[in-house]
PQR file of N, CA, C, O and H, with PARSE charges and radii, in Angstrom:
ATOM      1  N   MET A   1     -12.605  63.313 -50.439 -0.4000 1.5000
ATOM      2  CA  MET A   1     -13.036  61.995 -50.085 -0.0000 2.0000
ATOM      3  C   MET A   1     -12.817  61.032 -51.257  0.5500 1.7000
ATOM      4  O   MET A   1     -13.090  61.333 -52.419 -0.5500 1.4000
ATOM      5  N   THR A   2     -12.310  59.863 -50.878 -0.4000 1.5000
ATOM      6  CA  THR A   2     -12.053  58.829 -51.896 -0.0000 2.0000
ATOM      7  C   THR A   2     -13.353  58.054 -52.225  0.5500 1.7000
ATOM      8  O   THR A   2     -14.112  57.660 -51.340 -0.5500 1.4000
ATOM      9  H   THR A   2     -12.088  59.619 -49.934  0.4000 1.0000
ATOM     10  N   THR A   3     -13.562  57.861 -53.516 -0.4000 1.5000
ATOM     11  CA  THR A   3     -14.786  57.154 -53.928 -0.0000 2.0000
ATOM     12  C   THR A   3     -14.400  55.750 -54.432  0.5500 1.7000
ATOM     13  O   THR A   3     -13.222  55.474 -54.657 -0.5500 1.4000
ATOM     14  H   THR A   3     -12.945  58.181 -54.235  0.4000 1.0000
ATOM     15  N   ARG A   4     -15.358  54.901 -54.599 -0.4000 1.5000
ATOM     16  CA  ARG A   4     -15.082  53.544 -55.122 -0.0000 2.0000
ATOM     17  C   ARG A   4     -14.460  53.676 -56.558  0.5500 1.7000
ATOM     18  O   ARG A   4     -13.581  52.898 -56.927 -0.5500 1.4000
ATOM     19  H   ARG A   4     -16.315  55.124 -54.416  0.4000 1.0000
ATOM     20  N   ASP A   5     -14.927  54.659 -57.340 -0.4000 1.5000
ATOM     21  CA  ASP A   5     -14.339  54.812 -58.635 -0.0000 2.0000
ATOM     22  C   ASP A   5     -12.861  55.129 -58.550  0.5500 1.7000
ATOM     23  O   ASP A   5     -12.063  54.642 -59.350 -0.5500 1.4000
ATOM     24  H   ASP A   5     -15.641  55.292 -57.040  0.4000 1.0000
ATOM     25  N   ASP A   6     -12.499  55.961 -57.562 -0.4000 1.5000
ATOM     26  CA  ASP A   6     -11.081  56.265 -57.399 -0.0000 2.0000
ATOM     27  C   ASP A   6     -10.289  54.967 -57.129  0.5500 1.7000
ATOM     28  O   ASP A   6      -9.230  54.729 -57.710 -0.5500 1.4000
ATOM     29  H   ASP A   6     -13.147  56.357 -56.913  0.4000 1.0000
ATOM     30  N   LEU A   7     -10.827  54.170 -56.257 -0.4000 1.5000
ATOM     31  CA  LEU A   7     -10.163  52.911 -55.930 -0.0000 2.0000
ATOM     32  C   LEU A   7     -10.062  52.001 -57.155  0.5500 1.7000
ATOM     33  O   LEU A   7      -9.000  51.446 -57.439 -0.5500 1.4000
ATOM     34  H   LEU A   7     -11.688  54.363 -55.785  0.4000 1.0000
ATOM     35  N   TYR A   8     -11.185  51.853 -57.882 -0.4000 1.5000
ATOM     36  CA  TYR A   8     -11.136  51.092 -59.084 -0.0000 2.0000
ATOM     37  C   TYR A   8     -10.039  51.519 -60.062  0.5500 1.7000
ATOM     38  O   TYR A   8      -9.331  50.696 -60.642 -0.5500 1.4000
ATOM     39  H   TYR A   8     -12.047  52.304 -57.651  0.4000 1.0000
ATOM     40  N   ARG A   9      -9.931  52.836 -60.216 -0.4000 1.5000
ATOM     41  CA  ARG A   9      -8.843  53.387 -61.118 -0.0000 2.0000
ATOM     42  C   ARG A   9      -7.483  53.016 -60.601  0.5500 1.7000
ATOM     43  O   ARG A   9      -6.589  52.685 -61.380 -0.5500 1.4000
ATOM     44  H   ARG A   9     -10.506  53.504 -59.744  0.4000 1.0000
ATOM     45  N   LEU A  10      -7.308  53.064 -59.301 -0.4000 1.5000
ATOM     46  CA  LEU A  10      -6.011  52.698 -58.712 -0.0000 2.0000
ATOM     47  C   LEU A  10      -5.683  51.238 -58.990  0.5500 1.7000
ATOM     48  O   LEU A  10      -4.571  50.879 -59.376 -0.5500 1.4000
ATOM     49  H   LEU A  10      -8.034  53.333 -58.668  0.4000 1.0000
ATOM     50  N   VAL A  11      -6.718  50.401 -58.773 -0.4000 1.5000
ATOM     51  CA  VAL A  11      -6.528  48.957 -58.974 -0.0000 2.0000
ATOM     52  C   VAL A  11      -6.152  48.660 -60.420  0.5500 1.7000
ATOM     53  O   VAL A  11      -5.311  47.800 -60.680 -0.5500 1.4000
ATOM     54  H   VAL A  11      -7.622  50.693 -58.459  0.4000 1.0000
ATOM     55  N   ASP A  12      -6.768  49.363 -61.353 -0.4000 1.5000
ATOM     56  CA  ASP A  12      -6.378  49.176 -62.737 -0.0000 2.0000
ATOM     57  C   ASP A  12      -4.990  49.532 -63.080  0.5500 1.7000
ATOM     58  O   ASP A  12      -4.460  49.050 -64.081 -0.5500 1.4000
ATOM     59  H   ASP A  12      -7.451  50.062 -61.141  0.4000 1.0000
ATOM     60  N   GLN A  13      -4.375  50.350 -62.300 -0.4000 1.5000
ATOM     61  CA  GLN A  13      -2.998  50.828 -62.485 -0.0000 2.0000
ATOM     62  C   GLN A  13      -1.954  49.923 -61.755  0.5500 1.7000
ATOM     63  O   GLN A  13      -0.752  50.113 -61.934 -0.5500 1.4000
ATOM     64  H   GLN A  13      -4.806  50.742 -61.486  0.4000 1.0000
ATOM     65  N   LEU A  14      -2.390  48.998 -60.981 -0.4000 1.5000
ATOM     66  CA  LEU A  14      -1.418  48.171 -60.202 -0.0000 2.0000
ATOM     67  C   LEU A  14      -0.610  47.302 -61.151  0.5500 1.7000
ATOM     68  O   LEU A  14      -1.086  46.867 -62.199 -0.5500 1.4000
ATOM     69  H   LEU A  14      -3.367  48.843 -60.836  0.4000 1.0000
ATOM     70  N   ARG A  15       0.667  47.060 -60.729 -0.4000 1.5000
ATOM     71  CA  ARG A  15       1.462  46.116 -61.462 -0.0000 2.0000
ATOM     72  C   ARG A  15       1.072  44.681 -61.022  0.5500 1.7000
ATOM     73  O   ARG A  15       0.792  44.470 -59.842 -0.5500 1.4000
ATOM     74  H   ARG A  15       1.054  47.414 -59.878  0.4000 1.0000
ATOM     75  N   PRO A  16       1.050  43.731 -61.911 -0.5600 1.5000
ATOM     76  CA  PRO A  16       0.550  42.389 -61.539  0.2800 2.0000
ATOM     77  C   PRO A  16       1.309  41.769 -60.378  0.5500 1.7000
ATOM     78  O   PRO A  16       0.715  41.010 -59.612 -0.5500 1.4000
ATOM     79  N   GLU A  17       2.603  42.058 -60.210 -0.4000 1.5000
ATOM     80  CA  GLU A  17       3.369  41.451 -59.163 -0.0000 2.0000
ATOM     81  C   GLU A  17       3.024  41.985 -57.732  0.5500 1.7000
ATOM     82  O   GLU A  17       3.459  41.435 -56.720 -0.5500 1.4000
ATOM     83  H   GLU A  17       3.086  42.675 -60.832  0.4000 1.0000
ATOM     84  N   THR A  18       2.243  43.053 -57.709 -0.4000 1.5000
ATOM     85  CA  THR A  18       1.858  43.663 -56.413 -0.0000 2.0000
ATOM     86  C   THR A  18       0.482  43.260 -55.959  0.5500 1.7000
ATOM     87  O   THR A  18       0.072  43.618 -54.855 -0.5500 1.4000
ATOM     88  H   THR A  18       1.889  43.499 -58.531  0.4000 1.0000
ATOM     89  N   LEU A  19      -0.277  42.495 -56.808 -0.4000 1.5000
ATOM     90  CA  LEU A  19      -1.670  42.190 -56.521 -0.0000 2.0000
ATOM     91  C   LEU A  19      -1.875  41.435 -55.158  0.5500 1.7000
ATOM     92  O   LEU A  19      -2.788  41.764 -54.401 -0.5500 1.4000
ATOM     93  H   LEU A  19       0.056  42.204 -57.705  0.4000 1.0000
ATOM     94  N   ASP A  20      -1.064  40.486 -54.884 -0.4000 1.5000
ATOM     95  CA  ASP A  20      -1.196  39.733 -53.626 -0.0000 2.0000
ATOM     96  C   ASP A  20      -1.033  40.622 -52.428  0.5500 1.7000
ATOM     97  O   ASP A  20      -1.817  40.549 -51.481 -0.5500 1.4000
ATOM     98  H   ASP A  20      -0.322  40.219 -55.499  0.4000 1.0000
ATOM     99  N   GLU A  21      -0.009  41.472 -52.458 -0.4000 1.5000
ATOM    100  CA  GLU A  21       0.263  42.385 -51.378 -0.0000 2.0000
ATOM    101  C   GLU A  21      -0.934  43.375 -51.159  0.5500 1.7000
ATOM    102  O   GLU A  21      -1.399  43.589 -50.040 -0.5500 1.4000
ATOM    103  H   GLU A  21       0.628  41.531 -53.227  0.4000 1.0000
ATOM    104  N   VAL A  22      -1.379  43.938 -52.255 -0.4000 1.5000
ATOM    105  CA  VAL A  22      -2.433  44.920 -52.145 -0.0000 2.0000
ATOM    106  C   VAL A  22      -3.801  44.239 -51.677  0.5500 1.7000
ATOM    107  O   VAL A  22      -4.570  44.786 -50.887 -0.5500 1.4000
ATOM    108  H   VAL A  22      -1.002  43.764 -53.165  0.4000 1.0000
ATOM    109  N   ALA A  23      -4.001  43.092 -52.201 -0.4000 1.5000
ATOM    110  CA  ALA A  23      -5.296  42.348 -51.780 -0.0000 2.0000
ATOM    111  C   ALA A  23      -5.216  42.050 -50.289  0.5500 1.7000
ATOM    112  O   ALA A  23      -6.223  42.167 -49.591 -0.5500 1.4000
ATOM    113  H   ALA A  23      -3.377  42.647 -52.843  0.4000 1.0000
ATOM    114  N   ALA A  24      -4.057  41.673 -49.786 -0.4000 1.5000
ATOM    115  CA  ALA A  24      -3.945  41.363 -48.335 -0.0000 2.0000
ATOM    116  C   ALA A  24      -4.203  42.636 -47.508  0.5500 1.7000
ATOM    117  O   ALA A  24      -4.820  42.575 -46.444 -0.5500 1.4000
ATOM    118  H   ALA A  24      -3.239  41.578 -50.353  0.4000 1.0000
ATOM    119  N   ALA A  25      -3.739  43.755 -47.993 -0.4000 1.5000
ATOM    120  CA  ALA A  25      -3.947  45.035 -47.290 -0.0000 2.0000
ATOM    121  C   ALA A  25      -5.437  45.408 -47.278  0.5500 1.7000
ATOM    122  O   ALA A  25      -5.955  45.875 -46.263 -0.5500 1.4000
ATOM    123  H   ALA A  25      -3.238  43.805 -48.857  0.4000 1.0000
ATOM    124  N   LEU A  26      -6.101  45.206 -48.377 -0.4000 1.5000
ATOM    125  CA  LEU A  26      -7.504  45.559 -48.450 -0.0000 2.0000
ATOM    126  C   LEU A  26      -8.401  44.623 -47.662  0.5500 1.7000
ATOM    127  O   LEU A  26      -9.434  45.049 -47.147 -0.5500 1.4000
ATOM    128  H   LEU A  26      -5.681  44.826 -49.201  0.4000 1.0000
ATOM    129  N   ARG A  27      -8.025  43.349 -47.559 -0.4000 1.5000
ATOM    130  CA  ARG A  27      -8.836  42.375 -46.820 -0.0000 2.0000
ATOM    131  C   ARG A  27      -9.016  42.778 -45.362  0.5500 1.7000
ATOM    132  O   ARG A  27     -10.069  42.533 -44.774 -0.5500 1.4000
ATOM    133  H   ARG A  27      -7.185  43.003 -47.978  0.4000 1.0000
ATOM    134  N   GLN A  28      -7.984  43.400 -44.773 -0.4000 1.5000
ATOM    135  CA  GLN A  28      -8.157  43.742 -43.369 -0.0000 2.0000
ATOM    136  C   GLN A  28      -9.191  44.790 -43.140  0.5500 1.7000
ATOM    137  O   GLN A  28      -9.740  44.857 -42.041 -0.5500 1.4000
ATOM    138  H   GLN A  28      -7.128  43.599 -45.251  0.4000 1.0000
ATOM    139  N   TYR A  29      -9.497  45.625 -44.117 -0.4000 1.5000
ATOM    140  CA  TYR A  29     -10.530  46.595 -44.047 -0.0000 2.0000
ATOM    141  C   TYR A  29     -11.937  46.019 -44.427  0.5500 1.7000
ATOM    142  O   TYR A  29     -12.967  46.416 -43.882 -0.5500 1.4000
ATOM    143  H   TYR A  29      -9.051  45.571 -45.010  0.4000 1.0000
ATOM    144  N   ALA A  30     -11.910  45.097 -45.358 -0.4000 1.5000
ATOM    145  CA  ALA A  30     -13.166  44.503 -45.798 -0.0000 2.0000
ATOM    146  C   ALA A  30     -13.856  43.685 -44.740  0.5500 1.7000
ATOM    147  O   ALA A  30     -15.084  43.606 -44.710 -0.5500 1.4000
ATOM    148  H   ALA A  30     -11.073  44.775 -45.801  0.4000 1.0000
ATOM    149  N   ARG A  31     -13.071  43.069 -43.861 -0.4000 1.5000
ATOM    150  CA  ARG A  31     -13.578  42.238 -42.818 -0.0000 2.0000
ATOM    151  C   ARG A  31     -14.222  43.072 -41.743  0.5500 1.7000
ATOM    152  O   ARG A  31     -15.135  42.578 -41.082 -0.5500 1.4000
ATOM    153  H   ARG A  31     -12.073  43.133 -43.885  0.4000 1.0000
ATOM    154  N   ALA A  32     -13.813  44.292 -41.524 -0.4000 1.5000
ATOM    155  CA  ALA A  32     -14.255  45.154 -40.475 -0.0000 2.0000
ATOM    156  C   ALA A  32     -15.736  45.400 -40.544  0.5500 1.7000
ATOM    157  O   ALA A  32     -16.387  45.542 -39.509 -0.5500 1.4000
ATOM    158  H   ALA A  32     -13.071  44.693 -42.061  0.4000 1.0000
ATOM    159  N   GLY A  33     -16.292  45.453 -41.752 -0.4000 1.5000
ATOM    160  CA  GLY A  33     -17.755  45.748 -41.896 -0.0000 2.0000
ATOM    161  C   GLY A  33     -18.610  44.578 -42.036  0.5500 1.7000
ATOM    162  O   GLY A  33     -19.817  44.746 -42.210 -0.5500 1.4000
ATOM    163  H   GLY A  33     -15.763  45.337 -42.593  0.4000 1.0000
ATOM    164  N   VAL A  34     -18.078  43.337 -41.973 -0.4000 1.5000
ATOM    165  CA  VAL A  34     -18.872  42.156 -42.082 -0.0000 2.0000
ATOM    166  C   VAL A  34     -19.734  41.935 -40.843  0.5500 1.7000
ATOM    167  O   VAL A  34     -19.222  41.925 -39.724 -0.5500 1.4000
ATOM    168  H   VAL A  34     -17.098  43.200 -41.832  0.4000 1.0000
ATOM    169  N   ALA A  35     -21.021  41.762 -41.035 -0.4000 1.5000
ATOM    170  CA  ALA A  35     -21.942  41.612 -39.905 -0.0000 2.0000
ATOM    171  C   ALA A  35     -21.882  40.234 -39.296  0.5500 1.7000
ATOM    172  O   ALA A  35     -22.094  40.091 -38.092 -0.5500 1.4000
ATOM    173  H   ALA A  35     -21.437  41.771 -41.945  0.4000 1.0000
ATOM    174  N   GLU A  36     -21.602  39.221 -40.078 -0.4000 1.5000
ATOM    175  CA  GLU A  36     -21.541  37.867 -39.498 -0.0000 2.0000
ATOM    176  C   GLU A  36     -20.316  37.150 -40.038  0.5500 1.7000
ATOM    177  O   GLU A  36     -19.873  37.468 -41.141 -0.5500 1.4000
ATOM    178  H   GLU A  36     -21.430  39.337 -41.056  0.4000 1.0000
ATOM    179  N   PRO A  37     -19.760  36.212 -39.320 -0.5600 1.5000
ATOM    180  CA  PRO A  37     -18.517  35.540 -39.733  0.2800 2.0000
ATOM    181  C   PRO A  37     -18.870  34.676 -40.917  0.5500 1.7000
ATOM    182  O   PRO A  37     -20.032  34.320 -41.107 -0.5500 1.4000
ATOM    183  N   PRO A  38     -17.869  34.333 -41.721 -0.5600 1.5000
ATOM    184  CA  PRO A  38     -18.100  33.447 -42.865  0.2800 2.0000
ATOM    185  C   PRO A  38     -18.525  32.086 -42.414  0.5500 1.7000
ATOM    186  O   PRO A  38     -18.208  31.653 -41.306 -0.5500 1.4000
ATOM    187  N   TYR A  39     -19.250  31.406 -43.283 -0.4000 1.5000
ATOM    188  CA  TYR A  39     -19.753  30.046 -42.917 -0.0000 2.0000
ATOM    189  C   TYR A  39     -18.561  29.124 -42.747  0.5500 1.7000
ATOM    190  O   TYR A  39     -17.545  29.316 -43.415 -0.5500 1.4000
ATOM    191  H   TYR A  39     -19.507  31.758 -44.183  0.4000 1.0000
ATOM    192  N   PRO A  40     -18.653  28.113 -41.864 -0.5600 1.5000
ATOM    193  CA  PRO A  40     -17.603  27.103 -41.778  0.2800 2.0000
ATOM    194  C   PRO A  40     -17.545  26.211 -43.026  0.5500 1.7000
ATOM    195  O   PRO A  40     -18.522  26.149 -43.772 -0.5500 1.4000
ATOM    196  N   ARG A  41     -16.487  25.560 -43.253 -0.4000 1.5000
ATOM    197  CA  ARG A  41     -16.415  24.667 -44.496 -0.0000 2.0000
ATOM    198  C   ARG A  41     -17.383  23.567 -44.440  0.5500 1.7000
ATOM    199  O   ARG A  41     -17.684  22.993 -45.487 -0.5500 1.4000
ATOM    200  H   ARG A  41     -15.694  25.611 -42.647  0.4000 1.0000
ATOM    201  N   SER A  42     -17.933  23.195 -43.252 -0.4000 1.5000
ATOM    202  CA  SER A  42     -18.828  22.065 -43.166 -0.0000 2.0000
ATOM    203  C   SER A  42     -20.221  22.447 -43.698  0.5500 1.7000
ATOM    204  O   SER A  42     -21.019  21.547 -43.956 -0.5500 1.4000
ATOM    205  H   SER A  42     -17.689  23.661 -42.401  0.4000 1.0000
ATOM    206  N   VAL A  43     -20.543  23.706 -43.870 -0.4000 1.5000
ATOM    207  CA  VAL A  43     -21.837  24.109 -44.353 -0.0000 2.0000
ATOM    208  C   VAL A  43     -22.009  23.666 -45.837  0.5500 1.7000
ATOM    209  O   VAL A  43     -21.167  23.986 -46.675 -0.5500 1.4000
ATOM    210  H   VAL A  43     -19.894  24.437 -43.660  0.4000 1.0000
ATOM    211  N   GLY A  44     -23.026  22.979 -46.129 -0.4000 1.5000
ATOM    212  CA  GLY A  44     -23.169  22.473 -47.438 -0.0000 2.0000
ATOM    213  C   GLY A  44     -22.647  21.057 -47.630  0.5500 1.7000
ATOM    214  O   GLY A  44     -22.678  20.521 -48.738 -0.5500 1.4000
ATOM    215  H   GLY A  44     -23.710  22.719 -45.448  0.4000 1.0000
ATOM    216  N   ILE A  45     -22.171  20.462 -46.558 -0.4000 1.5000
ATOM    217  CA  ILE A  45     -21.668  19.093 -46.615 -0.0000 2.0000
ATOM    218  C   ILE A  45     -22.691  18.076 -46.977  0.5500 1.7000
ATOM    219  O   ILE A  45     -22.367  17.026 -47.533 -0.5500 1.4000
ATOM    220  H   ILE A  45     -22.146  20.898 -45.658  0.4000 1.0000
ATOM    221  N   LEU A  46     -23.940  18.373 -46.666 -0.4000 1.5000
ATOM    222  CA  LEU A  46     -25.038  17.376 -46.923 -0.0000 2.0000
ATOM    223  C   LEU A  46     -25.814  17.715 -48.171  0.5500 1.7000
ATOM    224  O   LEU A  46     -27.035  17.564 -48.202 -0.5500 1.4000
ATOM    225  H   LEU A  46     -24.203  19.225 -46.214  0.4000 1.0000
ATOM    226  N   THR A  47     -25.095  18.193 -49.251 -0.4000 1.5000
ATOM    227  CA  THR A  47     -25.778  18.579 -50.450 -0.0000 2.0000
ATOM    228  C   THR A  47     -26.517  17.449 -51.139  0.5500 1.7000
ATOM    229  O   THR A  47     -27.446  17.696 -51.908 -0.5500 1.4000
ATOM    230  H   THR A  47     -24.103  18.316 -49.226  0.4000 1.0000
ATOM    231  N   GLU A  48     -26.111  16.190 -50.869 -0.4000 1.5000
ATOM    232  CA  GLU A  48     -26.780  15.038 -51.447 -0.0000 2.0000
ATOM    233  C   GLU A  48     -27.721  14.351 -50.478  0.5500 1.7000
ATOM    234  O   GLU A  48     -28.209  13.256 -50.755 -0.5500 1.4000
ATOM    235  H   GLU A  48     -25.357  15.990 -50.244  0.4000 1.0000
ATOM    236  N   ALA A  49     -27.973  14.970 -49.369 -0.4000 1.5000
ATOM    237  CA  ALA A  49     -28.849  14.352 -48.384 -0.0000 2.0000
ATOM    238  C   ALA A  49     -30.307  14.452 -48.908  0.5500 1.7000
ATOM    239  O   ALA A  49     -30.609  15.290 -49.757 -0.5500 1.4000
ATOM    240  H   ALA A  49     -27.576  15.860 -49.144  0.4000 1.0000
ATOM    241  N   PRO A  50     -31.200  13.585 -48.389 -0.5600 1.5000
ATOM    242  CA  PRO A  50     -32.606  13.624 -48.734  0.2800 2.0000
ATOM    243  C   PRO A  50     -33.211  14.982 -48.368  0.5500 1.7000
ATOM    244  O   PRO A  50     -32.801  15.604 -47.388 -0.5500 1.4000
ATOM    245  N   ALA A  51     -34.171  15.430 -49.148 -0.4000 1.5000
ATOM    246  CA  ALA A  51     -34.777  16.741 -49.001 -0.0000 2.0000
ATOM    247  C   ALA A  51     -35.513  16.836 -47.673  0.5500 1.7000
ATOM    248  O   ALA A  51     -35.633  17.917 -47.095 -0.5500 1.4000
ATOM    249  H   ALA A  51     -34.504  14.925 -49.944  0.4000 1.0000
ATOM    250  N   ASP A  52     -36.029  15.641 -47.169 -0.4000 1.5000
ATOM    251  CA  ASP A  52     -36.793  15.682 -45.964 -0.0000 2.0000
ATOM    252  C   ASP A  52     -35.976  15.342 -44.746  0.5500 1.7000
ATOM    253  O   ASP A  52     -36.551  14.954 -43.729 -0.5500 1.4000
ATOM    254  H   ASP A  52     -35.932  14.764 -47.639  0.4000 1.0000
ATOM    255  N   LEU A  53     -34.702  15.464 -44.791 -0.4000 1.5000
ATOM    256  CA  LEU A  53     -33.788  15.057 -43.716 -0.0000 2.0000
ATOM    257  C   LEU A  53     -34.163  15.683 -42.365  0.5500 1.7000
ATOM    258  O   LEU A  53     -34.245  14.982 -41.357 -0.5500 1.4000
ATOM    259  H   LEU A  53     -34.236  15.779 -45.617  0.4000 1.0000
ATOM    260  N   SER A  54     -34.395  17.036 -42.348 -0.4000 1.5000
ATOM    261  CA  SER A  54     -34.655  17.665 -41.086 -0.0000 2.0000
ATOM    262  C   SER A  54     -35.941  17.238 -40.441  0.5500 1.7000
ATOM    263  O   SER A  54     -36.032  17.186 -39.214 -0.5500 1.4000
ATOM    264  H   SER A  54     -34.329  17.606 -43.167  0.4000 1.0000
ATOM    265  N   SER A  55     -36.938  16.931 -41.237 -0.4000 1.5000
ATOM    266  CA  SER A  55     -38.180  16.579 -40.661 -0.0000 2.0000
ATOM    267  C   SER A  55     -38.275  15.064 -40.250  0.5500 1.7000
ATOM    268  O   SER A  55     -39.142  14.664 -39.473 -0.5500 1.4000
ATOM    269  H   SER A  55     -36.864  16.973 -42.233  0.4000 1.0000
ATOM    270  N   HIS A  56     -37.359  14.272 -40.803 -0.4000 1.5000
ATOM    271  CA  HIS A  56     -37.313  12.870 -40.540 -0.0000 2.0000
ATOM    272  C   HIS A  56     -35.959  12.364 -39.961  0.5500 1.7000
ATOM    273  O   HIS A  56     -35.576  11.212 -40.165 -0.5500 1.4000
ATOM    274  H   HIS A  56     -36.655  14.597 -41.435  0.4000 1.0000
ATOM    275  N   VAL A  57     -35.264  13.246 -39.250 -0.4000 1.5000
ATOM    276  CA  VAL A  57     -33.944  12.929 -38.777 -0.0000 2.0000
ATOM    277  C   VAL A  57     -33.873  11.669 -37.870  0.5500 1.7000
ATOM    278  O   VAL A  57     -32.929  10.882 -37.931 -0.5500 1.4000
ATOM    279  H   VAL A  57     -35.575  14.183 -39.085  0.4000 1.0000
ATOM    280  N   ASP A  58     -34.888  11.530 -37.055 -0.4000 1.5000
ATOM    281  CA  ASP A  58     -34.922  10.370 -36.131 -0.0000 2.0000
ATOM    282  C   ASP A  58     -35.037   9.052 -36.911  0.5500 1.7000
ATOM    283  O   ASP A  58     -34.388   8.056 -36.592 -0.5500 1.4000
ATOM    284  H   ASP A  58     -35.655  12.169 -37.006  0.4000 1.0000
ATOM    285  N   ASP A  59     -35.889   9.087 -37.943 -0.4000 1.5000
ATOM    286  CA  ASP A  59     -36.049   7.877 -38.824 -0.0000 2.0000
ATOM    287  C   ASP A  59     -34.722   7.540 -39.499  0.5500 1.7000
ATOM    288  O   ASP A  59     -34.298   6.385 -39.509 -0.5500 1.4000
ATOM    289  H   ASP A  59     -36.417   9.897 -38.202  0.4000 1.0000
ATOM    290  N   TYR A  60     -34.077   8.546 -40.058 -0.4000 1.5000
ATOM    291  CA  TYR A  60     -32.818   8.255 -40.821 -0.0000 2.0000
ATOM    292  C   TYR A  60     -31.748   7.784 -39.879  0.5500 1.7000
ATOM    293  O   TYR A  60     -30.989   6.885 -40.241 -0.5500 1.4000
ATOM    294  H   TYR A  60     -34.421   9.485 -40.050  0.4000 1.0000
ATOM    295  N   LEU A  61     -31.635   8.360 -38.636 -0.4000 1.5000
ATOM    296  CA  LEU A  61     -30.643   7.921 -37.703 -0.0000 2.0000
ATOM    297  C   LEU A  61     -30.881   6.510 -37.237  0.5500 1.7000
ATOM    298  O   LEU A  61     -29.932   5.745 -37.064 -0.5500 1.4000
ATOM    299  H   LEU A  61     -32.251   9.091 -38.342  0.4000 1.0000
ATOM    300  N   ALA A  62     -32.129   6.150 -37.030 -0.4000 1.5000
ATOM    301  CA  ALA A  62     -32.497   4.784 -36.618 -0.0000 2.0000
ATOM    302  C   ALA A  62     -32.129   3.769 -37.720  0.5500 1.7000
ATOM    303  O   ALA A  62     -31.839   2.610 -37.422 -0.5500 1.4000
ATOM    304  H   ALA A  62     -32.900   6.771 -37.170  0.4000 1.0000
ATOM    305  N   GLU A  63     -32.143   4.208 -38.988 -0.4000 1.5000
ATOM    306  CA  GLU A  63     -31.816   3.272 -40.079 -0.0000 2.0000
ATOM    307  C   GLU A  63     -30.319   3.253 -40.347  0.5500 1.7000
ATOM    308  O   GLU A  63     -29.878   2.504 -41.219 -0.5500 1.4000
ATOM    309  H   GLU A  63     -32.379   5.149 -39.230  0.4000 1.0000
ATOM    310  N   GLY A  64     -29.493   4.067 -39.615 -0.4000 1.5000
ATOM    311  CA  GLY A  64     -28.059   4.039 -39.803 -0.0000 2.0000
ATOM    312  C   GLY A  64     -27.552   5.038 -40.832  0.5500 1.7000
ATOM    313  O   GLY A  64     -26.574   4.786 -41.536 -0.5500 1.4000
ATOM    314  H   GLY A  64     -29.852   4.676 -38.907  0.4000 1.0000
ATOM    315  N   PHE A  65     -28.232   6.176 -40.907 -0.4000 1.5000
ATOM    316  CA  PHE A  65     -27.858   7.225 -41.874 -0.0000 2.0000
ATOM    317  C   PHE A  65     -26.384   7.561 -41.816  0.5500 1.7000
ATOM    318  O   PHE A  65     -25.876   7.805 -40.722 -0.5500 1.4000
ATOM    319  H   PHE A  65     -29.027   6.381 -40.335  0.4000 1.0000
ATOM    320  N   GLY A  66     -25.671   7.587 -42.921 -0.4000 1.5000
ATOM    321  CA  GLY A  66     -24.290   7.974 -43.012 -0.0000 2.0000
ATOM    322  C   GLY A  66     -23.334   6.801 -42.898  0.5500 1.7000
ATOM    323  O   GLY A  66     -22.124   7.021 -42.937 -0.5500 1.4000
ATOM    324  H   GLY A  66     -26.084   7.388 -43.810  0.4000 1.0000
ATOM    325  N   ARG A  67     -23.804   5.565 -42.759 -0.4000 1.5000
ATOM    326  CA  ARG A  67     -22.899   4.407 -42.653 -0.0000 2.0000
ATOM    327  C   ARG A  67     -22.569   3.890 -44.018  0.5500 1.7000
ATOM    328  O   ARG A  67     -21.822   2.920 -44.146 -0.5500 1.4000
ATOM    329  H   ARG A  67     -24.788   5.386 -42.728  0.4000 1.0000
TER
END
């Protein structure tokens, strides 16, 4: 049985010019075990929004929030 340590040793032996190809091959297996999809790019878009935005959304929208 292959262990993570075996894989780490193999990675250490890779030639630099093969890294992209090997990473692409490994990604197909890494995604298989992911329980939820990655977050969309829009998550975190409101990092500068007021802290009380969710509780006062109607007030902010009435004032023209985002204009």
